[in-house]
PLY file of the C-alpha trace (Angstrom):
ply
format ascii 1.0
element vertex 84
property float x
property float y
property float z
element edge 83
property int vertex1
property int vertex2
end_header
-27.51 -41.32 17.16
-31.13 -42.38 17.54
-32.89 -45.40 19.00
-31.05 -48.66 19.60
-31.49 -51.80 21.69
-29.80 -52.15 25.08
-28.96 -55.78 25.93
-28.16 -56.55 29.60
-25.08 -58.62 30.40
-25.83 -59.81 33.93
-29.43 -58.94 34.75
-28.49 -55.65 36.43
-30.86 -53.73 34.14
-33.66 -54.77 31.81
-33.43 -54.91 28.04
-35.11 -52.24 26.01
-34.87 -49.52 23.38
-32.99 -46.37 24.39
-32.20 -43.05 22.79
-28.53 -42.38 22.02
-27.53 -38.78 21.24
-23.76 -38.89 20.88
-21.01 -40.70 19.00
-18.76 -41.81 21.89
-18.77 -45.60 22.15
-16.58 -47.48 24.67
-15.65 -50.98 23.55
-17.77 -53.98 24.52
-14.95 -55.38 26.66
-15.28 -52.80 29.47
-14.69 -54.64 32.75
-17.75 -53.25 34.52
-20.16 -53.41 31.56
-23.72 -54.30 32.53
-25.24 -53.75 29.07
-24.08 -53.70 25.46
-25.55 -52.35 22.26
-25.00 -53.51 18.70
-24.93 -51.08 15.81
-24.50 -53.06 12.64
-21.20 -54.92 12.99
-20.11 -52.78 15.95
-20.75 -53.67 19.58
-20.16 -51.27 22.47
-20.79 -50.87 26.19
-24.02 -48.94 26.73
-24.10 -49.14 30.56
-21.48 -49.81 33.22
-21.55 -49.99 37.00
-19.02 -50.23 39.78
-19.93 -49.96 43.43
-22.50 -47.20 43.79
-21.68 -45.58 40.44
-23.81 -46.21 37.34
-23.10 -44.78 33.91
-25.22 -45.01 30.78
-24.09 -44.24 27.25
-27.67 -43.43 26.24
-30.08 -40.84 27.60
-32.60 -42.47 29.96
-34.51 -39.19 30.32
-35.18 -39.27 26.56
-35.83 -43.00 26.35
-39.59 -43.00 26.97
-41.05 -45.65 29.30
-37.86 -47.74 29.20
-35.75 -44.86 30.49
-38.33 -43.96 33.13
-38.22 -47.54 34.47
-34.41 -47.47 34.61
-34.39 -44.14 36.45
-37.04 -45.37 38.92
-35.02 -48.53 39.58
-31.90 -46.41 40.15
-33.74 -44.21 42.67
-35.08 -47.29 44.49
-31.60 -48.82 44.72
-30.18 -45.54 46.05
-32.94 -45.35 48.68
-32.12 -48.89 49.82
-28.38 -48.19 49.91
-28.75 -44.98 51.93
-31.30 -46.50 54.33
-28.63 -48.85 55.69
0 1
1 2
2 3
3 4
4 5
5 6
6 7
7 8
8 9
9 10
10 11
11 12
12 13
13 14
14 15
15 16
16 17
17 18
18 19
19 20
20 21
21 22
22 23
23 24
24 25
25 26
26 27
27 28
28 29
29 30
30 31
31 32
32 33
33 34
34 35
35 36
36 37
37 38
38 39
39 40
40 41
41 42
42 43
43 44
44 45
45 46
46 47
47 48
48 49
49 50
50 51
51 52
52 53
53 54
54 55
55 56
56 57
57 58
58 59
59 60
60 61
61 62
62 63
63 64
64 65
65 66
66 67
67 68
68 69
69 70
70 71
71 72
72 73
73 74
74 75
75 76
76 77
77 78
78 79
79 80
80 81
81 82
82 83
């Protein structure tokens, strides 16, 4: 719980500090992981995407300017996808 760094794995999202408010932590070896987070010796998937589905382990709506940028980027990508 609390603030932790999100590290992108393939450039799909930017790096930044996000707010985590739960204890669930999928392993770092998730096939569709696009970001990981380290917590001491532990490493876990903090964001994953497949097709038009995006999931985040943290709360972007509580993650200040970083979360706002991620949500804005998600809305832009959805607009582009649905405009086709």
